[in-house]
N, C-alpha and C positions, 0 to 999 in steps of 0.2 A: 132167433138166437142172438142176432146182432143188437136188437133192442134191449134184450136182457143184459148184455155186456155193457151197453151204453149206460143203462140205469145203474148198474153196479159200479161203474167207473165214476159216475156223477155222485153217487152216495159215498163212495170212498173218499173222493176229494172233499165233499161237503163235511163229512164227519172228521176227516183229518184236520181241516181248517178249524172246525168248531171245537173239537175235543183236544186237538194237539197244539193249537195256537191260541184261540180266543179264550177258552176256559182257563188255561194256566196263566195267561196274562191278566185276566180279570181277578183271579185269586191272589196273584202277586200284588196287584194294585190294591185290593181290599186289605190284605195283610199289612202292606206298607202304610196304609192310611190308619188302620185300627191299632196296629202294634208297631210303630216305627222303630223303636229300639230293638225289639226282638227280631223283626224282619231284617234289620241291618246287621244282625249277628251278635247283639248284646256286647259290643266291644267295650273294653275297659282301657282308659287312657291314663297316662301319667305325664303331666306337663305338655299336653297336646300330642303325645306320641302314643299310638296304639300299641299296647303291650300284651294283649290277649283278649279272650272272650270269656264272659261269665258262664258260657254254656259248654265250654270244652276244657277239660282238665289238662294241666301241664305238669311236667315232672319237676320236682324240686328235690335236690339231693343233699344240700348243705344242712348241717345241724342247726343253723340259724334260721331255718324256714320250716313251716309246717309242711308235711309230706302228704300227697294225695293217696288215694287207694292204689294198690298195685294194679298194673295194666298188662293184659296179655299182648297188647299192641305196642307197648313201650310209650304210651301217650302220643302215638303218631296218628294224627287225624286222617291221614290217607290210608292207614291200615286198620281202621276201626273194626272192632269185633271181639267177641269173646273167644275163649280157648276151645269151647265145645267139649270140655272135659266133664264127664258125668260125676256124680257124687261118689261113686265107687272106683273112680280112676286112680291108679297108683301115681301117675304123674301129677294129678291135682293134689293128692295127699303130700307128695314130696314138695311141691311148690308152697303149699300152705305151711308145712313144717319148716321150710326154709325161712319164710316170713316170720313165723313164730319165734324161731331161734334168734332172729335179729332184734326182737323186742327186749327192752330192759327187764320187764316183768311179765313173762308169758302166761301167768295165771289169770290176769285181768285184762286181756287184750280184746278190744271190740272187734267184732267179726269183719267190719269193713277195713280194718287195718291189715288184714292178711288175705282177703279175698278180692278179686277183681270184679268190677261191674260188668254187665253184659256187653256194653260197647267198648269198655276199656278207656273211656274218655270222660267218666263221671267227674264233674268239677267240684262236687260236694263230698264232704265227709260228715260223719255223725259228730254231735257235740262230745260224745264220750271219746271218740278217736282224737279229736282236737285237744281235749283236756289231758289225754294220756301223753301228748307230745309237749305240753307246757313246760315241764321241767327241763327237757333237752333244749328247747328253743330259748328259754330264759337263761340257762347256763351259757349257751353259745353266744348270746348277745349281752351277757352280763347285766341282765335286767331282773327286777324282782318278779318272782313267779306269780304273785297276786296281780300285778299289773298286766302280765301276759294273759292270765286267766280272765281278767276283766275284759280284755280285748276280744277274746274268744266269745264271751257272753254277749258283747256288743254286736258281734257278727253272726250270731246264731239266728237263723230264720225259722220261724215256727211253721206249724201246719197251715195249709191254705184253708181259709175260712174256719180255722180252728179244728178242722176235721180231716182234711185230705193230706196224705203224705206223712212224712216224719220230719222232726226238726233237723236242720242241716246247717253246715258251715261251708261257705264257698272258699276254697283254699287260696285261689289267686287274690280275691278281695282281702282276705285275712292277711296274706303275706304283704300286700301293698300297704295296708294299714300298719303292719309291723315295721316296715321300712320307714314310715313317717313318724313312728313313735319316738319321742325324744329320749335320749339316753339319760341315765340317772341324773 
């Protein structure tokens, strides 16, 4: 019996060190070497100051900025998660109806303008959502709408390898470029 307990204890320590320490450290090292920007959090800087991550959405409320998708967590990275409301949920319908009512033209609203992502921290919006916001942003900043639309087009990322995913616009990167755009 004692020899079985000793063998079990040795295996427990061995596998704890191997799978709990060595493997995670090796994977972290490989990720840092192969993808240093992503492993470091894909941080975006402005004049040397870190202002956010390209991987985590931020809330922008001003009319002079592009707005991200709605978030069940209020864009709080510590409270990441969806609402867990099903498609027949009355609360979900009320939430979406509230977002629709806030839109200038609810007849042509992209789905991602009124629905939250699964994590609540999606940093990207669809090009249609960004283009739907051009008039508001251009008016608030006193810029020509075509210049703001061109900025959206410049910041639209396509499908990975032309096949995977959907075209998208990173809201933080777009708003940073908008801040750097010269006035008329």
